[in-house]
C-alpha positions as CSV (number, residue, x, y, z in Angstrom):
1,M,0.0,0.0,0.0
2,M,1.4,3.4,-1.0
3,H,0.9,6.4,1.2
4,G,1.3,10.1,0.4
5,T,3.3,12.6,2.4
6,E,0.2,13.9,4.1
7,D,-0.8,10.4,5.2
8,I,2.6,9.7,6.7
9,E,2.7,13.1,8.5
10,Q,-0.7,12.4,10.0
11,E,0.4,8.9,11.2
12,R,3.6,10.4,12.7
13,C,1.6,12.9,14.7
14,R,-0.9,10.2,15.7
15,V,1.8,7.8,17.1
16,A,3.6,10.6,18.9
17,R,0.8,10.5,21.5
18,R,-1.4,7.7,22.9
19,P,-4.4,8.0,20.5
20,A,-7.9,7.0,21.4
21,A,-9.1,3.6,20.2
22,Q,-11.5,5.2,17.8
23,D,-8.6,7.1,16.1
24,A,-6.8,3.9,15.2
25,P,-6.6,3.0,11.5
26,P,-8.9,0.2,10.5
27,V,-6.1,-2.0,9.2
28,L,-4.4,-2.2,12.6
29,C,-6.6,-1.2,15.4
30,W,-5.6,-3.6,18.2
31,F,-2.7,-5.8,19.2
32,D,-1.7,-7.1,22.5
33,V,1.8,-6.7,23.9
34,A,3.2,-8.0,27.2
35,P,6.4,-6.1,27.8
36,T,8.9,-7.6,30.2
37,G,9.7,-4.2,31.7
38,P,7.7,-1.1,32.5
39,A,4.9,-0.5,30.0
40,D,5.5,3.3,29.8
41,A,9.2,2.7,28.9
42,Y,8.2,0.2,26.2
43,A,5.6,2.6,24.8
44,A,8.2,5.4,24.7
45,R,10.7,3.2,22.9
46,L,8.1,2.0,20.4
47,R,7.0,5.5,19.6
48,N,10.6,6.6,19.1
49,V,11.2,3.8,16.6
50,L,8.0,4.6,14.8
51,D,8.8,8.3,14.7
52,A,12.3,7.6,13.2
53,A,10.8,5.2,10.6
54,L,8.1,7.6,9.6
55,G,10.6,10.5,9.6
56,L,12.7,8.5,7.2
57,A,9.7,7.8,5.0
58,L,9.1,11.5,4.8
59,S,12.7,12.6,4.1
60,E,14.0,10.0,1.6
61,D,13.1,9.4,-2.0
62,F,12.4,5.7,-2.3
63,D,11.5,6.0,-5.9
64,G,15.0,6.9,-7.0
65,P,17.8,4.6,-8.2
66,T,18.6,1.5,-6.2
67,C,21.6,1.5,-3.8
68,P,24.8,0.0,-5.0
69,S,25.1,-3.7,-4.2
70,A,28.9,-3.8,-4.1
71,P,30.3,-5.0,-0.7
72,S,31.2,-2.3,1.8
73,P,34.9,-1.8,2.5
74,S,36.0,-3.7,5.6
75,G,38.2,-1.0,6.9
76,S,41.3,-3.3,7.0
77,P,44.3,-2.4,4.8
78,P,44.7,-4.3,1.5
């Protein structure tokens, strides 16, 4: 599914806070998570990851040419 910039910006704003259940998108409106640590800390980490992913989706052109597939240099001398 392709989303426009406005859709991604709206989703980024939505996940930055704890949205009401009725504000959830119909595709994914509920999932159950049982974190091993404090729930608030888990929620903050998850929101940070989603914010970074959505920020990347807004800032990068994924329709451009593909990335080079040559191996990265290992950093060791030849």
